[in-house]
Biopython code that builds the backbone (N, CA, C, O; Angstrom):
import numpy as np
from Bio.PDB.StructureBuilder import StructureBuilder

atoms = [
    (1, "UNK", "N", (-3.450, 0.224, -12.711)),
    (1, "UNK", "CA", (-4.497, 0.735, -11.842)),
    (1, "UNK", "C", (-3.858, 1.648, -10.805)),
    (1, "UNK", "O", (-2.738, 1.404, -10.358)),
    (2, "UNK", "N", (-4.562, 2.679, -10.433)),
    (2, "UNK", "CA", (-4.044, 3.679, -9.504)),
    (2, "UNK", "C", (-4.854, 3.642, -8.202)),
    (2, "UNK", "O", (-6.084, 3.681, -8.223)),
    (3, "UNK", "N", (-4.144, 3.567, -7.071)),
    (3, "UNK", "CA", (-4.780, 3.560, -5.757)),
    (3, "UNK", "C", (-4.400, 4.833, -5.011)),
    (3, "UNK", "O", (-3.238, 5.241, -5.024)),
    (4, "UNK", "N", (-5.378, 5.461, -4.361)),
    (4, "UNK", "CA", (-5.113, 6.639, -3.535)),
    (4, "UNK", "C", (-4.934, 6.194, -2.089)),
    (4, "UNK", "O", (-5.604, 5.271, -1.626)),
    (5, "UNK", "N", (-4.033, 6.851, -1.388)),
    (5, "UNK", "CA", (-3.794, 6.530, 0.007)),
    (5, "UNK", "C", (-4.875, 7.148, 0.883)),
    (5, "UNK", "O", (-5.628, 8.009, 0.427)),
    (6, "UNK", "N", (-4.953, 6.720, 2.120)),
    (6, "UNK", "CA", (-5.931, 7.261, 3.067)),
    (6, "UNK", "C", (-5.580, 8.716, 3.350)),
    (6, "UNK", "O", (-4.418, 9.047, 3.587)),
    (7, "UNK", "N", (-6.576, 9.571, 3.324)),
    (7, "UNK", "CA", (-6.320, 11.000, 3.521)),
    (7, "UNK", "C", (-7.131, 11.552, 4.692)),
    (7, "UNK", "O", (-8.016, 12.389, 4.518)),
    (8, "UNK", "N", (-6.808, 11.068, 5.874)),
    (8, "UNK", "CA", (-7.508, 11.549, 7.067)),
    (8, "UNK", "C", (-6.493, 12.117, 8.054)),
    (8, "UNK", "O", (-5.314, 11.763, 8.025)),
    (9, "UNK", "N", (-6.964, 12.989, 8.913)),
    (9, "UNK", "CA", (-6.110, 13.603, 9.922)),
    (9, "UNK", "C", (-6.177, 12.817, 11.221)),
    (9, "UNK", "O", (-7.198, 12.207, 11.537)),
    (10, "UNK", "N", (-5.087, 12.837, 11.969)),
    (10, "UNK", "CA", (-5.068, 12.165, 13.263)),
    (10, "UNK", "C", (-6.034, 12.852, 14.217)),
    (10, "UNK", "O", (-6.749, 12.191, 14.971)),
    (11, "UNK", "N", (-6.053, 14.176, 14.182)),
    (11, "UNK", "CA", (-6.942, 14.957, 15.038)),
    (11, "UNK", "C", (-8.066, 15.527, 14.173)),
    (11, "UNK", "O", (-7.831, 16.492, 13.447)),
    (12, "UNK", "N", (-9.275, 14.968, 14.223)),
    (12, "UNK", "CA", (-10.376, 15.406, 13.354)),
    (12, "UNK", "C", (-10.773, 16.869, 13.529)),
    (12, "UNK", "O", (-11.409, 17.438, 12.643)),
    (13, "UNK", "N", (-10.414, 17.486, 14.649)),
    (13, "UNK", "CA", (-10.770, 18.895, 14.842)),
    (13, "UNK", "C", (-9.941, 19.815, 13.947)),
    (13, "UNK", "O", (-10.284, 20.987, 13.787)),
    (14, "UNK", "N", (-8.858, 19.304, 13.361)),
    (14, "UNK", "CA", (-8.015, 20.114, 12.486)),
    (14, "UNK", "C", (-8.513, 20.143, 11.049)),
    (14, "UNK", "O", (-7.885, 20.772, 10.198)),
    (15, "UNK", "N", (-9.630, 19.475, 10.758)),
    (15, "UNK", "CA", (-10.132, 19.423, 9.393)),
    (15, "UNK", "C", (-10.466, 20.815, 8.864)),
    (15, "UNK", "O", (-10.408, 21.042, 7.655)),
    (16, "UNK", "N", (-10.812, 21.743, 9.743)),
    (16, "UNK", "CA", (-11.125, 23.105, 9.285)),
    (16, "UNK", "C", (-9.865, 23.853, 8.847)),
    (16, "UNK", "O", (-9.957, 24.830, 8.103)),
    (17, "UNK", "N", (-8.686, 23.405, 9.300)),
    (17, "UNK", "CA", (-7.432, 24.061, 8.925)),
    (17, "UNK", "C", (-6.803, 23.455, 7.673)),
    (17, "UNK", "O", (-6.096, 24.148, 6.942)),
    (18, "UNK", "N", (-7.053, 22.169, 7.417)),
    (18, "UNK", "CA", (-6.428, 21.474, 6.293)),
    (18, "UNK", "C", (-7.495, 20.810, 5.435)),
    (18, "UNK", "O", (-8.090, 19.818, 5.856)),
    (19, "UNK", "N", (-7.745, 21.327, 4.254)),
    (19, "UNK", "CA", (-8.710, 20.735, 3.333)),
    (19, "UNK", "C", (-8.112, 19.474, 2.703)),
    (19, "UNK", "O", (-6.898, 19.391, 2.520)),
    (20, "UNK", "N", (-8.948, 18.501, 2.373)),
    (20, "UNK", "CA", (-8.506, 17.242, 1.780)),
    (20, "UNK", "C", (-7.717, 17.483, 0.500)),
    (20, "UNK", "O", (-6.695, 16.832, 0.279)),
    (21, "UNK", "N", (-8.169, 18.402, -0.346)),
    (21, "UNK", "CA", (-7.484, 18.681, -1.607)),
    (21, "UNK", "C", (-6.062, 19.178, -1.356)),
    (21, "UNK", "O", (-5.131, 18.816, -2.076)),
    (22, "UNK", "N", (-5.905, 20.012, -0.327)),
    (22, "UNK", "CA", (-4.575, 20.519, 0.017)),
    (22, "UNK", "C", (-3.671, 19.375, 0.472)),
    (22, "UNK", "O", (-2.524, 19.277, 0.037)),
    (23, "UNK", "N", (-4.185, 18.512, 1.346)),
    (23, "UNK", "CA", (-3.390, 17.384, 1.836)),
    (23, "UNK", "C", (-2.979, 16.460, 0.696)),
    (23, "UNK", "O", (-1.846, 15.978, 0.667)),
    (24, "UNK", "N", (-3.892, 16.210, -0.245)),
    (24, "UNK", "CA", (-3.597, 15.318, -1.368)),
    (24, "UNK", "C", (-2.598, 15.918, -2.346)),
    (24, "UNK", "O", (-1.938, 15.180, -3.078)),
    (25, "UNK", "N", (-2.474, 17.241, -2.373)),
    (25, "UNK", "CA", (-1.566, 17.889, -3.322)),
    (25, "UNK", "C", (-0.129, 17.953, -2.803)),
    (25, "UNK", "O", (0.782, 18.266, -3.568)),
    (26, "UNK", "N", (0.087, 17.665, -1.535)),
    (26, "UNK", "CA", (1.420, 17.758, -0.949)),
    (26, "UNK", "C", (2.290, 16.584, -1.376)),
    (26, "UNK", "O", (1.829, 15.443, -1.418)),
    (27, "UNK", "N", (3.554, 16.871, -1.694)),
    (27, "UNK", "CA", (4.523, 15.836, -2.052)),
    (27, "UNK", "C", (5.824, 16.087, -1.294)),
    (27, "UNK", "O", (6.812, 16.504, -1.898)),
    (28, "UNK", "N", (5.844, 15.840, 0.029)),
    (28, "UNK", "CA", (7.049, 16.108, 0.813)),
    (28, "UNK", "C", (8.187, 15.157, 0.451)),
    (28, "UNK", "O", (7.965, 13.992, 0.121)),
    (29, "UNK", "N", (9.415, 15.684, 0.522)),
    (29, "UNK", "CA", (10.589, 14.865, 0.236)),
    (29, "UNK", "C", (10.700, 13.734, 1.253)),
    (29, "UNK", "O", (10.430, 13.926, 2.439)),
    (30, "UNK", "N", (11.093, 12.571, 0.787)),
    (30, "UNK", "CA", (11.283, 11.434, 1.668)),
    (30, "UNK", "C", (10.031, 10.639, 1.969)),
    (30, "UNK", "O", (10.106, 9.610, 2.640)),
    (31, "UNK", "N", (8.874, 11.091, 1.488)),
    (31, "UNK", "CA", (7.625, 10.362, 1.702)),
    (31, "UNK", "C", (7.082, 9.888, 0.362)),
    (31, "UNK", "O", (7.287, 10.555, -0.652)),
    (32, "UNK", "N", (6.397, 8.756, 0.335)),
    (32, "UNK", "CA", (5.854, 8.258, -0.927)),
    (32, "UNK", "C", (4.746, 9.168, -1.452)),
    (32, "UNK", "O", (4.122, 9.893, -0.676)),
    (33, "UNK", "N", (4.494, 9.135, -2.765)),
    (33, "UNK", "CA", (3.420, 9.961, -3.329)),
    (33, "UNK", "C", (2.051, 9.506, -2.827)),
    (33, "UNK", "O", (1.902, 8.397, -2.314)),
    (34, "UNK", "N", (1.051, 10.384, -2.982)),
    (34, "UNK", "CA", (-0.298, 10.095, -2.512)),
    (34, "UNK", "C", (-0.952, 8.978, -3.319)),
    (34, "UNK", "O", (-1.838, 8.291, -2.811)),
    (35, "UNK", "N", (-0.532, 8.787, -4.561)),
    (35, "UNK", "CA", (-1.131, 7.766, -5.418)),
    (35, "UNK", "C", (-0.126, 6.666, -5.714)),
    (35, "UNK", "O", (1.063, 6.924, -5.902)),
    (36, "UNK", "N", (-0.621, 5.444, -5.752)),
    (36, "UNK", "CA", (0.210, 4.279, -6.026)),
    (36, "UNK", "C", (-0.283, 3.636, -7.312)),
    (36, "UNK", "O", (-1.434, 3.209, -7.391)),
    (37, "UNK", "N", (0.577, 3.565, -8.320)),
    (37, "UNK", "CA", (0.209, 2.954, -9.603)),
    (37, "UNK", "C", (0.825, 1.564, -9.685)),
    (37, "UNK", "O", (2.030, 1.398, -9.497)),
    (38, "UNK", "N", (-0.007, 0.570, -9.968)),
    (38, "UNK", "CA", (0.448, -0.818, -10.058)),
    (38, "UNK", "C", (0.005, -1.438, -11.369)),
    (38, "UNK", "O", (-0.987, -1.019, -11.965)),
    (39, "UNK", "N", (0.755, -2.448, -11.815)),
    (39, "UNK", "CA", (0.396, -3.233, -12.994)),
    (39, "UNK", "C", (0.397, -4.702, -12.590)),
    (39, "UNK", "O", (1.044, -5.085, -11.615)),
    (40, "UNK", "N", (-0.322, -5.513, -13.335)),
    (40, "UNK", "CA", (-0.330, -6.950, -13.065)),
    (40, "UNK", "C", (1.078, -7.514, -13.189)),
    (40, "UNK", "O", (1.841, -7.109, -14.066)),
    (41, "UNK", "N", (1.414, -8.433, -12.325)),
    (41, "UNK", "CA", (2.701, -9.132, -12.272)),
    (41, "UNK", "C", (3.865, -8.258, -11.835)),
    (41, "UNK", "O", (5.004, -8.723, -11.840)),
    (42, "UNK", "N", (3.620, -7.007, -11.457)),
    (42, "UNK", "CA", (4.731, -6.162, -11.004)),
    (42, "UNK", "C", (5.147, -6.596, -9.599)),
    (42, "UNK", "O", (4.305, -6.981, -8.788)),
    (43, "UNK", "N", (6.446, -6.532, -9.316)),
    (43, "UNK", "CA", (6.912, -6.899, -7.977)),
    (43, "UNK", "C", (6.668, -5.761, -6.987)),
    (43, "UNK", "O", (6.806, -4.587, -7.331)),
    (44, "UNK", "N", (6.307, -6.119, -5.761)),
    (44, "UNK", "CA", (6.134, -5.139, -4.691)),
    (44, "UNK", "C", (6.844, -5.667, -3.447)),
    (44, "UNK", "O", (7.070, -6.871, -3.320)),
    (45, "UNK", "N", (7.193, -4.773, -2.538)),
    (45, "UNK", "CA", (7.874, -5.147, -1.299)),
    (45, "UNK", "C", (7.056, -4.639, -0.120)),
    (45, "UNK", "O", (6.665, -3.472, -0.087)),
    (46, "UNK", "N", (6.798, -5.510, 0.842)),
    (46, "UNK", "CA", (6.068, -5.122, 2.057)),
    (46, "UNK", "C", (6.968, -4.253, 2.916)),
    (46, "UNK", "O", (8.125, -4.599, 3.157)),
    (47, "UNK", "N", (6.439, -3.117, 3.382)),
    (47, "UNK", "CA", (7.192, -2.235, 4.258)),
    (47, "UNK", "C", (6.653, -2.245, 5.681)),
    (47, "UNK", "O", (7.215, -1.597, 6.564)),
    (48, "UNK", "N", (5.567, -2.975, 5.909)),
    (48, "UNK", "CA", (4.968, -3.042, 7.242)),
    (48, "UNK", "C", (4.505, -4.476, 7.495)),
    (48, "UNK", "O", (3.949, -5.123, 6.608)),
    (49, "UNK", "N", (4.741, -4.961, 8.708)),
    (49, "UNK", "CA", (4.304, -6.311, 9.063)),
    (49, "UNK", "C", (2.784, -6.404, 9.036)),
    (49, "UNK", "O", (2.098, -5.574, 9.633)),
    (50, "UNK", "N", (2.254, -7.416, 8.342)),
    (50, "UNK", "CA", (0.816, -7.676, 8.339)),
    (50, "UNK", "C", (0.503, -8.965, 9.076)),
    (50, "UNK", "O", (-0.391, -9.008, 9.921)),
    (51, "UNK", "N", (1.244, -10.011, 8.752)),
    (51, "UNK", "CA", (0.982, -11.323, 9.333)),
    (51, "UNK", "C", (2.309, -12.067, 9.470)),
    (51, "UNK", "O", (2.580, -12.990, 8.702)),
    (52, "UNK", "N", (3.146, -11.671, 10.446)),
    (52, "UNK", "CA", (4.424, -12.355, 10.597)),
    (52, "UNK", "C", (4.199, -13.840, 10.833)),
    (52, "UNK", "O", (3.218, -14.174, 11.497)),
    (53, "UNK", "N", (5.012, -14.741, 10.354)),
    (53, "UNK", "CA", (6.255, -14.516, 9.629)),
    (53, "UNK", "C", (6.088, -14.422, 8.108)),
    (53, "UNK", "O", (7.064, -14.129, 7.418)),
    (54, "UNK", "N", (4.891, -14.657, 7.558)),
    (54, "UNK", "CA", (4.741, -14.644, 6.102)),
    (54, "UNK", "C", (4.819, -13.248, 5.508)),
    (54, "UNK", "O", (5.638, -13.005, 4.622)),
    (55, "UNK", "N", (3.992, -12.332, 5.971)),
    (55, "UNK", "CA", (3.947, -10.982, 5.405)),
    (55, "UNK", "C", (4.612, -9.995, 6.349)),
    (55, "UNK", "O", (3.941, -9.248, 7.060)),
    (56, "UNK", "N", (5.943, -10.000, 6.348)),
    (56, "UNK", "CA", (6.679, -9.093, 7.215)),
    (56, "UNK", "C", (7.524, -8.144, 6.368)),
    (56, "UNK", "O", (7.548, -8.249, 5.142)),
    (57, "UNK", "N", (8.207, -7.228, 7.023)),
    (57, "UNK", "CA", (9.026, -6.242, 6.323)),
    (57, "UNK", "C", (9.980, -6.917, 5.342)),
    (57, "UNK", "O", (10.661, -7.880, 5.697)),
    (58, "UNK", "N", (10.028, -6.416, 4.117)),
    (58, "UNK", "CA", (10.963, -6.913, 3.120)),
    (58, "UNK", "C", (10.478, -8.093, 2.304)),
    (58, "UNK", "O", (11.201, -8.553, 1.420)),
    (59, "UNK", "N", (9.281, -8.603, 2.563)),
    (59, "UNK", "CA", (8.748, -9.715, 1.776)),
    (59, "UNK", "C", (8.446, -9.231, 0.362)),
    (59, "UNK", "O", (7.775, -8.215, 0.181)),
    (60, "UNK", "N", (8.941, -9.959, -0.641)),
    (60, "UNK", "CA", (8.689, -9.614, -2.040)),
    (60, "UNK", "C", (7.464, -10.378, -2.530)),
    (60, "UNK", "O", (7.305, -11.568, -2.258)),
    (61, "UNK", "N", (6.599, -9.667, -3.259)),
    (61, "UNK", "CA", (5.377, -10.263, -3.793)),
    (61, "UNK", "C", (5.213, -9.853, -5.249)),
    (61, "UNK", "O", (5.817, -8.879, -5.699)),
    (62, "UNK", "N", (4.398, -10.597, -5.978)),
    (62, "UNK", "CA", (4.028, -10.256, -7.353)),
    (62, "UNK", "C", (2.517, -10.063, -7.391)),
    (62, "UNK", "O", (1.769, -10.922, -6.924)),
    (63, "UNK", "N", (2.065, -8.939, -7.947)),
    (63, "UNK", "CA", (0.641, -8.612, -8.006)),
    (63, "UNK", "C", (-0.060, -9.542, -8.992)),
    (63, "UNK", "O", (0.353, -9.645, -10.147)),
    (64, "UNK", "N", (-1.116, -10.220, -8.545)),
    (64, "UNK", "CA", (-1.877, -11.136, -9.392)),
    (64, "UNK", "C", (-3.225, -10.561, -9.807)),
    (64, "UNK", "O", (-3.654, -10.739, -10.947)),
    (65, "UNK", "N", (-3.893, -9.869, -8.884)),
    (65, "UNK", "CA", (-5.214, -9.310, -9.167)),
    (65, "UNK", "C", (-5.378, -8.026, -8.363)),
    (65, "UNK", "O", (-4.962, -7.948, -7.207)),
    (66, "UNK", "N", (-5.996, -7.011, -8.995)),
    (66, "UNK", "CA", (-6.209, -5.727, -8.335)),
    (66, "UNK", "C", (-7.701, -5.452, -8.245)),
    (66, "UNK", "O", (-8.370, -5.257, -9.261)),
    (67, "UNK", "N", (-8.220, -5.437, -7.017)),
    (67, "UNK", "CA", (-9.625, -5.135, -6.776)),
    (67, "UNK", "C", (-9.726, -3.732, -6.185)),
    (67, "UNK", "O", (-8.706, -3.071, -5.989)),
    (68, "UNK", "N", (-10.940, -3.272, -5.900)),
    (68, "UNK", "CA", (-11.120, -1.906, -5.413)),
    (68, "UNK", "C", (-10.359, -1.617, -4.120)),
    (68, "UNK", "O", (-9.678, -0.595, -4.028)),
    (69, "UNK", "N", (-10.459, -2.480, -3.136)),
    (69, "UNK", "CA", (-9.852, -2.211, -1.832)),
    (69, "UNK", "C", (-8.857, -3.270, -1.386)),
    (69, "UNK", "O", (-8.447, -3.287, -0.225)),
    (70, "UNK", "N", (-8.469, -4.146, -2.290)),
    (70, "UNK", "CA", (-7.595, -5.246, -1.897)),
    (70, "UNK", "C", (-6.751, -5.704, -3.086)),
    (70, "UNK", "O", (-7.184, -5.633, -4.236)),
    (71, "UNK", "N", (-5.547, -6.171, -2.790)),
    (71, "UNK", "CA", (-4.666, -6.741, -3.810)),
    (71, "UNK", "C", (-4.508, -8.227, -3.541)),
    (71, "UNK", "O", (-4.383, -8.648, -2.391)),
    (72, "UNK", "N", (-4.512, -9.012, -4.594)),
    (72, "UNK", "CA", (-4.137, -10.418, -4.467)),
    (72, "UNK", "C", (-2.731, -10.535, -5.022)),
    (72, "UNK", "O", (-2.463, -10.107, -6.145)),
    (73, "UNK", "N", (-1.834, -11.114, -4.236)),
    (73, "UNK", "CA", (-0.439, -11.220, -4.648)),
    (73, "UNK", "C", (0.107, -12.589, -4.275)),
    (73, "UNK", "O", (-0.441, -13.284, -3.420)),
    (74, "UNK", "N", (1.203, -12.964, -4.938)),
    (74, "UNK", "CA", (1.884, -14.219, -4.656)),
    (74, "UNK", "C", (3.226, -13.904, -4.013)),
    (74, "UNK", "O", (3.969, -13.055, -4.505)),
    (75, "UNK", "N", (3.537, -14.581, -2.921)),
    (75, "UNK", "CA", (4.816, -14.381, -2.237)),
    (75, "UNK", "C", (5.911, -14.984, -3.108)),
    (75, "UNK", "O", (5.817, -16.141, -3.517)),
    (76, "UNK", "N", (6.962, -14.191, -3.394)),
    (76, "UNK", "CA", (8.037, -14.701, -4.253)),
    (76, "UNK", "C", (9.362, -14.867, -3.506)),
    (76, "UNK", "O", (10.298, -15.450, -4.051)),
    (77, "UNK", "N", (9.461, -14.368, -2.271)),
    (77, "UNK", "CA", (10.656, -14.608, -1.451)),
    (77, "UNK", "C", (10.234, -14.825, -0.005)),
    (77, "UNK", "O", (9.156, -14.404, 0.414)),
    (78, "UNK", "N", (11.096, -15.484, 0.741)),
    (78, "UNK", "CA", (10.845, -15.671, 2.170)),
    (78, "UNK", "C", (9.945, -16.854, 2.465)),
    (78, "UNK", "O", (9.691, -17.697, 1.606)),
    (79, "UNK", "N", (9.473, -16.896, 3.691)),
    (79, "UNK", "CA", (8.611, -17.986, 4.134)),
    (79, "UNK", "C", (7.262, -17.878, 3.430)),
    (79, "UNK", "O", (6.686, -16.793, 3.354)),
    (80, "UNK", "N", (6.768, -18.976, 2.928)),
    (80, "UNK", "CA", (5.485, -18.978, 2.235)),
    (80, "UNK", "C", (5.604, -18.723, 0.744)),
    (80, "UNK", "O", (4.613, -18.363, 0.108)),
    (81, "UNK", "N", (6.783, -18.897, 0.168)),
    (81, "UNK", "CA", (6.984, -18.670, -1.266)),
    (81, "UNK", "C", (5.976, -19.473, -2.077)),
    (81, "UNK", "O", (5.791, -20.668, -1.848)),
    (82, "UNK", "N", (5.327, -18.803, -3.027)),
    (82, "UNK", "CA", (4.347, -19.444, -3.894)),
    (82, "UNK", "C", (2.917, -19.345, -3.393)),
    (82, "UNK", "O", (1.984, -19.661, -4.131)),
    (83, "UNK", "N", (2.727, -18.915, -2.155)),
    (83, "UNK", "CA", (1.374, -18.799, -1.602)),
    (83, "UNK", "C", (0.699, -17.520, -2.070)),
    (83, "UNK", "O", (1.350, -16.491, -2.252)),
    (84, "UNK", "N", (-0.607, -17.593, -2.263)),
    (84, "UNK", "CA", (-1.415, -16.424, -2.615)),
    (84, "UNK", "C", (-1.887, -15.750, -1.336)),
    (84, "UNK", "O", (-2.329, -16.418, -0.402)),
    (85, "UNK", "N", (-1.791, -14.413, -1.297)),
    (85, "UNK", "CA", (-2.217, -13.646, -0.128)),
    (85, "UNK", "C", (-3.042, -12.447, -0.581)),
    (85, "UNK", "O", (-2.956, -12.015, -1.730)),
    (86, "UNK", "N", (-3.838, -11.920, 0.338)),
    (86, "UNK", "CA", (-4.634, -10.727, 0.071)),
    (86, "UNK", "C", (-4.107, -9.596, 0.941)),
    (86, "UNK", "O", (-3.892, -9.776, 2.140)),
    (87, "UNK", "N", (-3.900, -8.427, 0.334)),
    (87, "UNK", "CA", (-3.378, -7.263, 1.043)),
    (87, "UNK", "C", (-4.426, -6.161, 0.995)),
    (87, "UNK", "O", (-4.814, -5.726, -0.089)),
    (88, "UNK", "N", (-4.893, -5.697, 2.169)),
    (88, "UNK", "CA", (-5.915, -4.636, 2.178)),
    (88, "UNK", "C", (-5.327, -3.297, 1.758)),
    (88, "UNK", "O", (-6.043, -2.297, 1.710)),
]
sb = StructureBuilder()
sb.init_structure("model")
sb.init_model(0)
sb.init_chain("A")
sb.init_seg("    ")
for serial, (resi, resn, name, xyz) in enumerate(atoms, 1):
    if name == "N":
        sb.init_residue(resn, " ", resi, " ")
    sb.init_atom(name, np.array(xyz, "f"), 0.0, 1.0, " ", f" {name:<3s}", serial, name[0])
structure = sb.get_structure()
């Protein structure tokens, strides 16, 4: 399944200068692509704290279910190993 990242500008008045299609087509070096492709049971790593101490930077998870706006995953390393969590 493929998920698109949020494509909004920090300053909404700049929308007339940057069209959404243009922003989505950019692939700058050092930044992740605009689309994220996942498969069931694939391992993922949290890069941003959501709910410390369980869902913090570097926590490894395995994807269990992929819904439209949320992922269900199981923690495979760190505190809370084996617990099911939902990631928006």
